[in-house]
Structure formats: structure tokens, C-alpha cells
C-alpha positions in Angstrom: 95.6 54.3 59.9 92.8 52.5 61.7 92.3 52.4 65.5 89.0 50.7 66.5 88.4 48.4 69.5 85.2 46.5 70.2 85.0 44.8 73.6 82.3 43.0 75.6 82.8 42.3 79.2 81.8 42.9 82.8 82.6 45.9 85.0 85.2 45.2 87.7 84.1 48.1 89.9 81.4 50.7 90.1 81.6 53.6 87.6 83.6 56.6 88.8 82.0 59.9 87.5 83.8 63.2 87.6 83.3 66.5 85.8 86.1 68.2 83.9 86.7 72.0 84.4 84.9 72.5 81.0 81.8 70.9 82.6 81.9 67.7 80.5 81.3 64.5 82.4 84.1 61.8 82.6 83.3 58.3 83.7 86.1 55.8 84.4 85.3 52.1 84.6 87.3 48.9 84.7 86.3 46.1 82.2 87.1 42.4 82.5 87.1 40.5 79.2 87.2 36.7 79.4 88.5 34.3 76.8 88.1 30.5 77.1 90.4 28.3 75.1 91.5 24.6 75.0 95.1 24.0 76.2 97.4 21.6 74.4 96.7 18.9 77.0 92.9 19.2 76.2 91.9 20.9 79.4 90.0 24.2 79.4 91.9 27.4 80.1 90.7 30.8 81.0 92.3 34.1 80.3 91.1 37.4 81.7 92.2 40.8 80.4 91.5 43.9 82.5 91.1 47.2 80.7 90.5 50.7 81.8 87.8 52.6 79.8 87.0 56.3 79.7 83.6 57.6 78.7 82.7 61.3 78.1 79.6 63.4 78.0 76.1 62.1 78.3 77.3 58.5 77.8 79.3 58.9 81.0 76.3 60.1 82.9 74.1 57.2 81.6 76.8 54.7 82.5 77.0 56.1 86.0 73.2 56.0 86.4 72.6 52.4 85.1 75.8 50.4 85.4 77.4 48.9 88.5 80.0 46.3 89.3 79.3 43.1 87.4 77.2 44.7 84.7 77.7 43.5 81.2 78.5 46.1 78.6 79.8 46.4 75.0 82.2 49.2 74.3 83.3 50.5 70.9 86.2 53.0 70.9 89.9 53.5 70.3 93.1 52.5 72.0 94.9 55.3 73.7 98.4 55.4 75.3 98.3 57.4 78.6 101.7 58.7 79.9 102.5 60.4 83.1 105.2 60.9 85.7 104.6 59.2 89.1 105.4 60.6 92.6 109.0 59.2 92.4 109.7 61.0 89.1 109.5 57.8 87.1 107.8 57.9 83.7 104.8 55.5 83.5 102.3 54.6 80.8 99.4 52.3 80.1 96.9 51.6 77.4 93.3 52.4 77.9 90.2 52.7 75.7 88.4 55.9 75.0 84.9 54.8 74.3 82.9 56.3 71.5 79.8 54.1 71.9 78.4 52.0 74.8 75.8 49.4 74.8 74.4 47.8 77.9 74.0 44.0 77.7 72.2 41.4 79.8 68.8 41.6 81.4 67.4 44.7 83.1 67.4 42.8 86.4 71.1 41.7 86.0 72.6 45.1 86.0 69.8 47.2 87.5 66.8 48.7 85.9 67.9 50.4 82.7 64.8 52.6 82.7 63.9 53.2 79.1 64.9 49.6 78.1 62.6 47.5 76.0 60.2 44.9 77.5 61.1 41.2 77.9 64.1 41.9 80.1 66.8 43.1 77.6 68.1 46.5 76.5 69.6 47.0 73.1 71.6 50.2 73.7 71.5 53.8 74.8 69.6 56.0 72.4 67.1 58.8 72.8 64.0 59.1 70.7 63.2 62.6 69.6 59.7 64.0 69.0 60.8 64.4 65.4 59.1 61.9 63.2 61.5 59.3 61.8 64.6 60.6 63.6 66.6 58.8 66.3 69.3 60.6 68.3 72.3 58.5 69.3 74.7 60.1 71.7 78.3 59.7 71.0 80.9 59.6 73.8 81.3 63.4 73.8 77.6 64.1 74.5 77.0 65.4 71.0 73.7 64.1 69.5 74.0 62.4 66.1 70.7 62.5 64.2 70.1 59.6 61.8 67.1 59.7 59.4 65.1 56.5 59.1 63.7 55.7 55.7 63.4 59.4 54.7 59.6 59.5 55.5 58.0 62.9 55.3 56.6 64.4 58.5 52.9 63.9 58.7 50.9 67.1 58.3 47.6 67.8 60.0 44.7 67.3 57.6 42.1 70.1 57.4 38.6 69.1 58.3 36.9 66.9 55.6 40.2 66.6 53.7 42.0 63.3 53.0 45.7 63.6 53.5 47.9 62.6 50.6 50.8 60.3 51.3 53.5 60.2 48.6 55.6 57.0 48.9 58.0 55.8 46.2 58.8 52.1 45.7 62.4 52.8 46.9 61.1 53.9 50.3 59.3 50.6 51.1 61.6 48.5 53.2 60.4 45.1 51.9 
């Protein structure tokens, strides 16, 4: 089975950050996703879908720090059915998204200063550069870092005085 959802929209409210008894961060946010379409009579129609999204771990903390009502965001995750019993004893349920990845969209000025975002006013996504050469750490929604190697380049070694370092590169490692 396959359960994958990708949504781009705007936050309907500020991020609500809480911490679970285990110490993990949980952020709840509301997302509005718009769809424009042409009606049968030729006029433009708008449809808005409101969706609750749950983020966990470091991603939740980053969302709380940088996102606010109206911020544009892209969410990748899975659809979840939440069930509970309300105060009157009636069973209730709703669908929500448990996010696995979050990417901030729009300009830095639009949704606040994203801090480590790139120049020229846009930010590609939340990731953390390690001191390790050639490695990038992407944080998934549970706060676990996922290391990904870039072009398997060897770590540079310090050359001894008066010694020329040897760089061994195969044709397969050249990206062009």
C-alpha cells in the first residue's frame, strides 16, 4: 500500500508547539490549500481545503521558530485518521497529515526571516550542513538526522609541508 501526500499552502494560524512526555516536540498547524478552476458557465471558481498537519521533533521546533500565520509551506507526509470520543460520549474522527518533510516557501520577508536561508530572498528547505565534507543532514519529522553522501568525494587530508596532495577522481565521480 502507498500513503503519500504532498501539499503546498498557507498557514491559517500560528504554529502551536508542545512537548510530549517523552520530550519530543509536537507542532500543530492549520494549512489552507487553494484550487482555482473554471466553472461550466465560464467564470472562475475557488475551492479552499483546510487541513490539520502534525510535525514532530526538530522539524516542529523549526516550524515554530520561522513560520507564522500566512506563511507559505510545502508539506510531504502521510494521511492519518484520528479517532476520539468527545465530551458527550460521541465518537468523532477526522483526517490529518503527519508530516515527514517540510519546506518553507516564499521570500524570507514574506514569512519572517528564515535565518539560514540563501540570499536573494528565497529559502529552499530546512537542512543542516555538517562539518563533515560532502555530507548534508536532512532532519525528518521525528528529529532523526538522515545523512546523505554527495558524490562520494574523499575527505581532504592535510598535506605535509612541501608535499603535494594526491586527489584520486574517477570519471564516474565527475558530475558533468
